[in-house]
C-alpha positions in Angstrom: 73.8 -36.0 -68.1 71.1 -36.9 -65.6 71.7 -37.2 -61.9 72.1 -40.8 -60.9 69.9 -40.8 -57.8 67.3 -42.7 -59.8 69.8 -45.4 -60.5 70.8 -45.6 -56.8 67.1 -46.0 -55.9 66.6 -48.7 -58.5 69.7 -50.6 -57.4 68.4 -50.8 -53.8 64.7 -50.9 -54.4 64.6 -54.7 -54.2 67.5 -55.2 -51.8 65.4 -57.5 -49.6 65.4 -60.0 -52.4 69.1 -59.9 -53.1 72.4 -60.1 -51.2 75.8 -58.7 -51.9 78.5 -61.2 -50.8 81.8 -59.6 -50.1 85.0 -61.8 -50.1 88.0 -59.7 -49.2 90.3 -62.7 -49.3 89.6 -63.4 -52.9 88.7 -59.8 -53.8 85.3 -60.8 -55.3 81.8 -59.4 -54.8 78.8 -61.3 -55.9 75.2 -60.2 -56.1 72.7 -63.1 -55.7 69.0 -63.4 -55.4 66.8 -65.6 -53.2 67.1 -68.4 -55.6 70.9 -68.3 -55.4 71.1 -67.0 -59.0 74.1 -64.9 -59.8 72.9 -61.4 -60.8 76.3 -59.9 -61.0 80.0 -60.3 -60.0 82.8 -57.8 -59.5 86.5 -58.4 -59.1 88.8 -55.8 -57.6 92.4 -55.6 -56.6 94.1 -53.8 -53.7 96.8 -51.6 -55.1 98.2 -50.4 -51.8 97.0 -49.3 -48.4 95.1 -46.4 -49.9 93.7 -47.6 -53.2 91.7 -50.4 -54.7 91.0 -50.8 -58.4 88.1 -52.4 -60.2 89.3 -55.2 -62.4 86.2 -56.8 -64.1 82.4 -56.5 -63.9 79.7 -58.7 -65.3 75.9 -58.6 -64.7 73.0 -60.8 -65.7 71.1 -58.0 -67.3 71.6 -54.4 -68.3 69.7 -51.4 -66.9 68.7 -53.2 -63.7 71.1 -51.3 -61.4 73.1 -54.5 -60.7 76.4 -53.1 -61.9 75.8 -49.8 -60.1 75.0 -51.6 -56.9 78.2 -53.7 -57.1 80.3 -50.6 -57.7 78.7 -48.9 -54.7 79.2 -52.1 -52.6 82.9 -52.0 -53.5 83.1 -48.4 -52.4 81.3 -49.1 -49.2 82.8 -52.5 -48.2 86.4 -51.5 -48.4 88.2 -49.9 -45.4 86.9 -46.4 -44.5 88.8 -43.8 -46.5 90.1 -46.2 -49.1 89.8 -44.8 -52.6 88.4 -46.8 -55.5 89.9 -46.5 -59.0 88.1 -47.4 -62.2 89.4 -50.3 -64.3 92.4 -49.3 -66.4 90.7 -50.6 -69.5 87.0 -50.0 -69.7 85.2 -53.3 -70.4 82.2 -51.8 -72.0 80.3 -48.5 -72.4 78.0 -49.7 -69.7 80.9 -49.8 -67.2 82.1 -46.4 -68.3 78.6 -45.0 -67.9 78.6 -46.1 -64.2 81.8 -44.0 -63.6 80.2 -41.1 -65.4 77.3 -41.3 -63.0 79.7 -41.5 -60.0 81.6 -38.5 -61.3 78.3 -36.5 -61.6 77.1 -37.4 -58.1 77.8 -34.4 -55.9 78.2 -36.3 -52.6 80.9 -38.8 -54.0 84.4 -37.4 -53.4 86.5 -37.3 -56.5 90.3 -37.0 -56.1 92.8 -36.5 -59.0 95.3 -39.3 -59.4 97.8 -36.9 -61.0 101.1 -37.1 -59.2 100.4 -40.7 -58.0 101.7 -44.0 -59.5 98.2 -44.8 -60.5 97.9 -42.0 -63.0 97.1 -43.2 -66.5 99.4 -41.6 -69.1 98.4 -43.5 -72.3 96.2 -41.5 -74.5 94.6 -42.6 -77.7 91.5 -42.2 -79.8 89.5 -44.4 -77.4 90.7 -42.4 -74.5 89.5 -39.2 -76.1 86.1 -40.7 -76.9 85.7 -41.8 -73.3 86.9 -38.4 -72.0 84.2 -36.7 -74.2 81.5 -38.5 -72.2 82.5 -36.6 -69.1 82.4 -33.3 -70.9 78.9 -33.4 -72.6 78.7 -29.6 -72.8 81.6 -29.4 -75.4 80.2 -29.4 -78.9 81.6 -31.9 -81.4 83.2 -29.3 -83.6 85.2 -27.8 -80.7 86.2 -31.3 -79.6 87.3 -32.2 -83.1 89.4 -29.0 -83.3 91.1 -29.8 -80.0 91.9 -33.3 -81.2 93.5 -31.9 -84.4 95.7 -29.5 -82.4 96.3 -32.0 -79.6 95.0 -29.4 -77.1 92.6 -31.7 -75.2 95.0 -32.6 -72.4 96.1 -29.0 -72.0 92.5 -28.1 -71.2 92.2 -31.1 -68.8 95.3 -30.0 -67.0 94.0 -26.5 -66.7 90.7 -27.8 -65.2 88.6 -26.5 -68.1 87.7 -30.1 -68.9 86.7 -32.9 -66.6 89.5 -35.6 -66.4 89.1 -39.1 -67.7 87.5 -41.3 -64.9 90.5 -43.6 -64.8 92.5 -40.7 -63.5 90.2 -40.0 -60.7 89.7 -42.0 -57.4 86.3 -42.1 -55.7 85.3 -42.3 -52.0 81.9 -42.2 -50.3 81.0 -39.8 -47.5 81.2 -41.9 -44.3 77.4 -41.7 -43.5 76.5 -43.1 -46.9 79.3 -45.6 -46.8 78.2 -47.0 -43.5 74.6 -47.2 -44.7 75.5 -49.2 -47.8 77.9 -51.4 -45.8 75.0 -52.6 -43.7 73.6 -54.3 -46.9 76.9 -56.2 -47.5 77.5 -59.7 -46.1 81.1 -60.8 -45.4 81.7 -64.1 -47.1 84.4 -66.6 -48.2 83.6 -68.3 -51.5 84.3 -72.0 -52.1 86.6 -73.1 -54.9 83.5 -74.2 -57.0 81.9 -70.8 -56.4 85.0 -68.9 -57.4 85.3 -71.0 -60.5 81.7 -70.2 -61.5 82.2 -66.5 -60.7 85.4 -66.3 -62.7 83.7 -67.9 -65.7 80.9 -65.4 -65.5 83.5 -62.6 -65.5 85.0 -64.1 -68.6 81.7 -63.7 -70.5 80.7 -60.6 -72.4 78.7 -58.1 -70.3 75.6 -58.7 -72.3 75.9 -62.6 -72.2 75.8 -63.4 -68.5 72.1 -64.0 -68.8 72.5 -66.4 -71.8 72.1 -70.2 -71.5 75.8 -70.7 -71.2 75.7 -68.7 -67.9 72.9 -71.0 -66.6 75.2 -74.0 -67.2 77.9 -72.3 -65.2 75.6 -71.9 -62.3 74.6 -75.6 -62.2 76.0 -77.4 -59.2 77.2 -74.2 -57.6 75.4 -73.6 -54.3 75.0 -70.1 -53.0 73.2 -70.2 -49.6 69.9 -68.4 -49.3 70.1 -64.9 -47.8 68.7 -66.2 -44.5 71.6 -68.7 -44.3 74.4 -66.3 -45.0 77.3 -66.0 -42.6 77.1 -63.0 -40.2 79.8 -60.5 -39.8 80.7 -62.0 -36.5 81.0 -65.5 -38.0 83.1 -64.2 -40.9 85.5 -62.3 -38.6 
C-alpha cells in the first residue's frame, strides 16, 4: 500500500480555491469552493471528552482528495489531543481506504481501543474482508486458512496482524494539527444549509455530483471564502 503523502498534497494543492467550514454546534464540516458549491460534507459525533467518531461522509467526486481533506479537518479542528474513531459501519470502500491511508501514515498516532467502551466486538465476513485491507502482506491462502480455523482474531490480539481501523483511534501530532487547523473556518450553518448538507449525506458516495445534488444546492447560500466568519467572530 502506497504512502498517502501524495493524497495529502492533492487534498491541499488547491486550498486557496476552497474552504472547510467547521460547525462544532451541529457537528458538521463542509468543503465548499469559490462558487459556494458543496464539494463534500462530513458529520461526526462527540462520544465523550476524549473521543469523536465519524458518522457519515459524502463528496462530489472521487479521487480528488475531498474526503481525505475532510477527515484531516476533523482530526485537526477538534480539541488538541481528542482522538478520532472511524465510523462503526463503513459507508463505502472509499471511506475505508482513507482509514487505511491514515493507518499507514507514520506520523499519525494510532491507539488501540481495546479495553474501552468504543471497542467493536462484532465480527463477520465483511469485517474480515475489511481487516484484510490493513494486512496486504498476508497471502489469500493463509487468510482463508485462518478464516476456516477462526484464528484471525488470535493473530490480531497477538499483534501479528494490524487491527481493524474501527478498533483504532487516530490523532495528529500537534504541529501538523495546528497547521491544518489554520485552514479551517469556524462557522454556524443556517437551517437551510443544514438541510442541504443532510440531504447530501443521504446520497450515495458516488452520487453527490449527480443532477439531484445540484437541485439540493439551489437556494442554499454559502458565503464566498472572503466573506466567511473569522475565528474571533465565531467565538
